[in-house]
C-alpha positions as CSV (number, residue, x, y, z in Angstrom):
1,M,-44.1,-11.3,-43.7
2,N,-44.0,-14.2,-41.3
3,Q,-41.0,-16.4,-41.3
4,P,-40.6,-20.1,-40.4
5,L,-39.9,-20.7,-36.6
6,G,-36.4,-22.0,-37.3
7,Q,-35.4,-18.9,-39.3
8,Q,-36.9,-16.6,-36.5
9,S,-34.7,-18.4,-33.9
10,N,-31.6,-18.1,-36.0
11,M,-32.2,-14.4,-36.5
12,K,-32.8,-13.9,-32.8
13,R,-29.5,-15.6,-32.0
14,T,-27.7,-13.5,-34.6
15,L,-29.2,-10.3,-33.1
16,F,-28.1,-11.4,-29.6
17,I,-24.6,-12.1,-30.8
18,V,-24.4,-8.7,-32.6
19,A,-25.7,-6.9,-29.6
20,G,-23.2,-8.7,-27.4
21,I,-20.3,-7.8,-29.6
22,F,-21.5,-4.2,-29.6
23,V,-21.7,-4.0,-25.8
24,I,-18.2,-5.6,-25.4
25,G,-16.8,-3.2,-28.0
26,L,-18.4,-0.2,-26.2
27,A,-17.0,-1.4,-22.8
28,A,-13.6,-1.7,-24.4
29,V,-13.7,1.8,-25.8
30,I,-14.6,3.1,-22.3
31,L,-12.4,1.0,-20.1
32,V,-9.3,0.3,-22.1
33,P,-8.1,4.0,-22.2
34,W,-8.8,4.2,-18.4
35,L,-6.9,1.0,-17.7
36,F,-4.1,2.1,-19.9
37,A,-3.8,5.4,-18.2
38,A,-3.9,3.7,-14.8
39,D,-1.2,1.3,-15.9
40,K,1.0,4.2,-16.9
41,N,0.8,5.8,-13.4
42,P,4.1,5.7,-11.6
43,V,4.3,4.2,-8.1
44,V,6.7,5.3,-5.4
45,E,7.5,3.8,-2.0
46,I,8.0,6.1,1.0
47,D,10.3,4.3,3.4
48,T,9.9,5.8,6.8
49,S,11.2,5.1,10.3
50,M,7.7,3.7,11.1
51,G,7.3,1.5,8.0
52,K,6.7,1.7,4.3
53,I,4.0,3.4,2.3
54,K,3.3,2.7,-1.4
55,V,1.7,5.5,-3.4
56,E,0.3,5.5,-7.0
57,L,0.8,8.9,-8.7
58,F,-1.9,10.3,-10.9
59,A,0.3,11.3,-13.9
60,E,-2.6,11.9,-16.3
61,R,-4.7,14.0,-13.8
62,S,-1.9,15.9,-12.3
63,P,1.0,15.9,-14.8
64,I,2.8,19.1,-13.6
65,T,2.6,18.0,-9.9
66,V,3.7,14.5,-10.5
67,K,6.6,15.5,-12.7
68,N,7.7,18.0,-10.0
69,F,7.4,15.4,-7.3
70,L,9.4,12.8,-9.2
71,D,12.1,15.4,-10.0
72,Y,12.6,15.8,-6.3
73,V,12.5,12.0,-5.8
74,D,15.2,11.5,-8.5
75,K,17.4,14.1,-6.8
76,K,16.9,12.2,-3.5
77,H,15.7,15.4,-2.0
78,Y,13.5,13.6,0.5
79,D,16.1,11.2,1.8
80,G,16.6,11.8,5.6
81,L,13.9,14.5,5.9
82,T,10.9,14.2,8.3
83,F,7.2,14.3,8.7
84,H,7.3,17.6,10.6
85,R,3.6,18.3,11.0
86,V,1.1,15.7,12.3
87,I,-2.6,16.3,13.1
88,P,-4.5,13.1,13.8
89,T,-7.9,14.5,12.6
90,F,-6.4,16.1,9.5
91,M,-3.2,15.0,7.8
92,I,0.5,14.2,8.1
93,Q,2.9,16.6,6.3
94,G,6.5,16.1,5.4
95,G,9.3,16.6,2.9
96,G,10.6,20.0,4.1
97,F,12.6,19.8,7.2
98,E,15.6,17.8,8.5
99,P,15.6,16.0,11.8
100,G,16.1,18.1,14.9
101,V,13.7,20.9,14.0
102,K,11.6,19.7,17.0
103,D,14.3,21.2,19.2
104,A,14.4,24.7,17.6
105,K,13.8,27.6,19.9
106,T,13.3,30.4,17.4
107,A,12.0,31.0,13.9
108,E,15.5,31.6,12.7
109,E,16.6,28.2,14.1
110,V,13.6,26.5,12.4
111,S,14.7,28.0,9.1
112,K,18.1,26.4,9.4
113,F,16.5,22.9,9.3
114,E,14.4,23.7,6.2
115,K,15.8,22.1,3.0
116,K,16.1,24.4,0.0
117,T,13.8,23.8,-3.0
118,G,13.1,25.1,-6.4
119,T,10.4,27.5,-7.4
120,G,6.6,27.0,-7.0
121,I,4.5,25.1,-9.6
122,K,1.1,25.7,-11.2
123,N,-1.8,24.6,-8.9
124,E,-3.6,21.6,-10.3
125,S,-6.4,21.4,-7.7
126,D,-9.0,21.7,-10.5
127,N,-8.2,18.2,-11.7
128,G,-11.3,16.7,-10.2
129,V,-9.5,14.6,-7.7
130,L,-10.7,15.2,-4.1
131,N,-8.8,15.4,-0.8
132,E,-10.1,12.1,0.5
133,R,-8.5,9.8,3.1
134,G,-5.4,8.2,1.8
135,T,-4.7,10.8,-1.0
136,L,-1.4,12.6,-1.4
137,A,-1.5,16.3,-2.0
138,M,0.9,19.2,-2.2
139,A,1.4,21.6,0.7
140,R,1.7,25.3,-0.1
141,T,1.4,28.8,1.3
142,G,-1.5,31.2,0.7
143,D,-0.2,31.6,-2.8
144,P,-2.0,28.9,-4.9
145,N,1.1,28.4,-7.1
146,S,3.7,28.2,-4.3
147,A,3.9,24.4,-3.9
148,T,7.5,23.0,-4.2
149,A,8.5,19.8,-2.4
150,Q,6.4,19.5,0.8
151,F,3.5,17.1,0.6
152,F,0.8,15.7,2.9
153,I,-1.3,12.5,3.2
154,N,-4.9,13.1,4.1
155,V,-5.9,10.9,7.1
156,V,-9.6,11.8,6.8
157,D,-11.8,13.2,4.0
158,N,-10.8,16.9,3.9
159,K,-13.5,18.6,1.7
160,V,-12.3,22.0,3.0
161,L,-9.1,21.5,1.0
162,D,-10.8,20.9,-2.4
163,A,-11.1,23.5,-5.0
164,K,-14.3,25.5,-5.0
165,S,-15.7,27.9,-7.7
166,G,-13.3,30.8,-7.8
167,R,-11.1,29.4,-5.0
168,P,-8.1,27.1,-5.7
169,G,-7.7,24.1,-3.4
170,Y,-4.8,21.8,-2.6
171,A,-3.7,19.7,-5.5
172,V,-4.1,15.9,-5.1
173,F,-1.7,13.9,-7.2
174,G,-1.6,10.4,-5.7
175,K,-3.2,7.8,-3.4
176,V,-1.8,5.3,-0.9
177,T,-2.3,1.8,-2.3
178,D,-0.4,0.0,0.6
179,G,0.7,1.1,4.0
180,M,-2.3,3.1,5.4
181,D,-1.6,1.3,8.6
182,V,1.8,3.1,8.7
183,V,0.1,6.4,7.9
184,D,-2.2,5.8,10.8
185,K,0.7,5.0,13.1
186,I,2.3,8.3,12.2
187,K,-0.8,10.3,12.7
188,D,-1.0,9.0,16.3
189,V,2.5,10.0,17.4
190,K,2.8,12.5,20.2
191,T,3.4,16.1,19.1
192,K,4.3,19.4,20.6
193,T,4.5,23.1,19.8
194,V,7.9,24.5,18.8
195,I,6.8,28.1,18.1
196,P,3.2,29.1,19.0
197,R,1.0,29.8,15.9
198,D,4.0,29.4,13.6
199,F,5.4,25.9,14.1
200,E,3.0,23.5,15.9
201,D,2.0,19.8,15.8
202,V,5.6,18.7,15.5
203,P,6.4,15.1,16.5
204,V,8.2,14.8,19.8
205,E,10.3,12.0,18.2
206,D,11.5,12.5,14.7
207,V,9.5,10.5,12.1
208,I,12.2,10.1,9.4
209,I,11.6,9.7,5.6
210,K,14.5,7.3,4.9
211,S,13.9,7.5,1.2
212,I,11.3,7.8,-1.6
213,R,11.9,5.7,-4.7
214,K,10.1,4.7,-7.8
215,V,9.1,1.1,-7.7
216,D,7.2,-1.5,-9.7
217,K,3.5,-1.9,-8.9
């Protein structure tokens, strides 16, 4: 049944309004939980001898890893430690050794500079977050569940570190939001070999982690 032109126009306007409300509502359903989750993500500031780095931690995607990391932060475990392994085409690694390890002559001397930690945690590399430039991930041994306190910041995209089918990767749990220029300065420092094959790529001058603290966004 045909309707008068005015009624058709009013109906079209009503349908457009309803459709608009539906689209807005759908967007809210999709985006609000994501935004809320992102808002809950804690942020830390890594204060180093070469500048400050701000990192957002992915509490929802990597809950075990983030809790473990923040436990060490709260204990001030990282204060005064170093970035002890620096590879300009790979990553910068820290959170495990005290200053002076660069001058060690034997494996026994190196071990004296290593700070004690707790036990390893469950590997969360299957969280869907990739080892891309600027991401923060946990260092570990060959045992996937051996990560304790040491972490690294990827300075390039490192797909080789991502989890593959049947093979655990390195768990990403945060991303640099400010201070990549500092990360890039650290990656370019001069390094040396302390013990061949066992302790290499060590900065010639100590790169100190003055502190890591939780901060506001």
